[in-house]
N, C-alpha and C positions, 0 to 999 in steps of 0.2 A: 408105773401108775403115770397119767398124764400131768404136764407143767400145765401152770395159770397160762403158759405161753402158747401152749399148744391145746385145741380145744377137745375135750374128754368126749370118746366117742359113746352114743347115746343107743343102748339096745334095751328096748323096755324086758323082755324077757331074761335078760341076763341082771338087769337092775335089780328085778322081781324076786329072782334067785339069790343074789347078793344079800339083798333087804331081808329074806327070810333066812338064811344059813348065816350069815357073817354081819348083824347090827352095824356093828364097829366099823368094819372095812365099807360096807356101804354108807356110812355117814361121812368117812374121809374122802369117799369117792364124790359124795355129795358136794362137798364142801369144796372139793377141788374145783370141781365145774361149775361152779356159784362163782369162786375168786376168778375164774379163767373167762365169764362174760363179763363180770364188775372191772377186770382190766382193761377189755379192751371196749368198753361203753364211751359213749358220745359225750355222756353227762353223768361219771361216775359218782359224783356226791349225792345227785338224785337217784341213784340208782341202787348205792348203799344203805342210804335211806329208807327206800322200799325193801330192801332185803332184811333190813332189820326190822320193819312192821312184820313182813312175812314170818321173819323169826320167832318173834313175839307170841304172834296169833298160834303159831304152831304150839309155842310151848302152853299157852291158856288154854288149849284147846285139850280136853279130856279123853279123846281117842283119837285115831288118824281121820276117820270118816267126819268127826267135827270138824276137824283141822280142815279137811278138804273144802266142806261144806261152808267155811268163813273165808276161805282164799277163792273159791269160786264166786262168795259174793262180793267181796272186794273187785275182783277182777269185771263182774257186771257193773257195777257201780262206776268203773273208771270207762267204760265203755258208753255206758249211757250220758256219764258227762262230755267224752269226747264226742257223743253225736248231738247233745244241745248244742255245744260251741260251732260244730259245723251245721248247725241250723240257724243259728245266731247272726247275724252280719255285723250287729253291734255290742258295744259293750255300755249296757246301759244306756243312757239318752246321747252318746255322741259315739260317732262311727270309729272302725276300728281305724281307717285308712281315708286319706281325701286324697281322689283322684283330681289331679293336676291336669289343666287342658292345653294342647299343644299347639301352637301355631303353624300352620302350615308355611315351610319356608318361600319367599319370594322370589322368586327366578331371576 
């Protein structure tokens, strides 16, 4: 089994087979893969919080399909929020950044 220091290879067909035939092994592999990603993230605290939210939504969903739909909706909410940030050059009534003029150096 891979360690969190080494990325877990992902082969959809293999993971799908493992989920059907040995759900406990699948879950162990899934958790190892998640920990590997979290351990190499640029903002571990934020990523751990997001993973906790994902895990909570998966537990609350009554079926895997409902979990998938909820997580997909969460993803699209984030995409739309990022799109709004890209389209909005200011935060409220003030500019995000002030551009400073530089004088041309005198010869």
